[in-house]
Every structure is written in C-alpha cells, then in structure tokens.
C-alpha positions in Angstrom: -81.6 -0.3 56.5 -82.0 0.2 60.3 -85.3 -1.2 60.3 -84.5 -4.3 58.3 -81.5 -4.9 60.4 -83.6 -4.7 63.6 -86.1 -7.2 62.0 -83.4 -9.5 61.2 -82.2 -9.2 64.9 -85.8 -9.8 66.1 -86.2 -13.0 64.0 -82.7 -14.3 64.7 -81.4 -12.9 68.0 -78.1 -12.6 66.3 -76.3 -9.6 68.0 -74.5 -9.0 64.6 -77.7 -7.5 63.2 -78.3 -5.2 66.3 -74.6 -3.9 66.0 -74.9 -3.3 62.4 -78.2 -1.4 62.9 -76.6 0.8 65.5 -73.6 1.3 63.2 -75.9 2.4 60.4 -77.8 4.6 62.7 -74.6 6.3 63.8 -73.6 7.1 60.4 -77.1 8.6 59.6 -77.0 10.9 62.6 -75.4 13.8 60.7 -78.6 14.0 58.6 -80.3 15.7 61.7 -77.5 18.3 62.1 -79.8 21.1 60.8 -81.1 24.3 62.4 -84.6 22.7 62.8 -83.5 19.1 63.6 -85.3 17.8 60.5 -83.0 15.4 58.6 -81.5 16.0 55.2 -82.3 13.2 52.7 -78.9 11.9 51.9 -75.8 11.3 54.0 -72.4 10.1 52.6 -71.7 7.2 54.8 -68.0 7.6 54.5 -67.7 11.4 55.0 -71.0 12.2 56.8 -71.6 15.0 54.4 -75.5 15.5 54.0 -77.4 17.0 51.2 -81.1 17.6 50.0 -82.2 16.5 46.5 -81.8 19.3 43.8 -84.9 18.1 41.9 -87.0 19.3 44.9 -85.4 22.8 44.9 -83.3 21.9 47.9 -86.5 20.9 50.0 -86.9 17.7 51.9 -89.8 15.2 51.2 -92.3 14.9 54.0 -92.4 11.2 53.8 -88.6 10.8 54.0 -88.4 13.4 56.9 -91.0 11.3 58.9 -89.8 7.8 58.4 -87.3 7.2 60.9 -89.0 7.6 64.1 -90.1 3.9 64.6 -86.7 2.3 63.7 -84.6 4.9 65.8 -87.1 4.4 68.8 -86.8 0.7 68.6 -83.0 0.9 68.4 -82.9 3.2 71.4 -84.7 0.5 73.4 -82.6 -2.4 72.2 -79.2 -0.6 72.9 -80.5 1.3 75.9 -79.3 4.7 74.4 -82.2 7.3 74.1 -80.2 9.6 71.8 -81.5 7.8 68.6 -85.2 8.0 69.7 -85.0 11.6 71.0 -83.3 12.7 67.8 -85.9 11.1 65.5 -88.9 12.0 67.6 -88.0 15.6 67.7 -89.0 15.6 64.0 -92.6 14.9 65.2 -92.5 18.0 67.5 -91.2 20.2 64.6 -93.9 19.0 62.3 -96.6 19.6 64.8 -95.2 23.1 65.6 -95.7 24.2 62.0 -99.0 22.2 61.3 -101.0 23.8 58.4 -104.4 25.2 59.5 -106.2 22.8 57.1 -104.3 19.9 58.3 -103.2 18.9 55.0 -99.3 18.6 54.8 -97.5 19.5 51.7 -95.1 17.0 50.1 -92.1 19.3 50.5 -90.6 21.0 53.6 -87.8 23.3 54.1 -85.3 21.9 56.5 -83.9 25.1 57.9 -86.0 26.9 59.0 -88.7 24.3 59.0 -91.6 25.4 56.8 -93.8 23.7 54.3 -93.4 24.7 50.8 -96.0 24.2 47.9 -96.6 21.0 46.0 -99.4 18.7 46.4 -100.9 18.1 49.8 -101.1 14.8 51.6 -103.9 13.9 54.0 -103.0 14.5 57.6 -101.7 11.2 59.2 -99.9 12.8 62.1 -101.8 13.2 65.3 
C-alpha cells in the first residue's frame, strides 16, 4: 500500500496520498520489532500485533521480507525522515550477513534469529 500511495502522490502531487503513505508506514513499523530486524509478515493495523504465517511453520517468506526497501526509502526522502529507510534497508544487511555459500536463497527465513530454512531455493537477486 505504501508504494501505491507514493505513486498516487507522484502522479497527482496531492499531499493526502503522502500523508496516508506515512500513516500506513507508521502502522507497519511494529513488523520490524524483532531480534534480527527482519519484519514479520502480518501487522494488525489497530493493535500493532504482529505474526508470521502458520502454514510456513512460523517462518517468513523471503519475497515478503525483502519487498519494502524501495517504498520505505522513497517515503523517507519525501517526508525527510530517515527512520523508514534505515529500518527497511537493515533487512538487506541481515540478508547479506547470512548469505548462503551457493548464493541460492531458500524461500523461507527464520526471523529471530535470522537464518534460512529449507524449502525451494530462488536464484540470487541481491548483490
């Protein structure tokens, strides 16, 4: 949602979209409150409670963990607040610190502590 709201702001210049993007990002920040800094998949927008999907055995999905960097970085630029970019970009540092020797990233990742777990592997896209 953050990316969509930022795109709407880019196209229209309407500050409402920017305010809503930041409001949404603030509500998503509890997802990053983990030992590793990797986000949990779900956030209750009312309570701030976070969770991981049970069908993954409590692991996060790599694609979900790595998807917020661009949106949060742009939001930080627009609102002149680096907290969003710093929080989301920390994910890349964590992923690089546990990079598999064969450079093939499994689909699932334990959030705390950060470690990859089984499953099918995806071709490396992180440099």
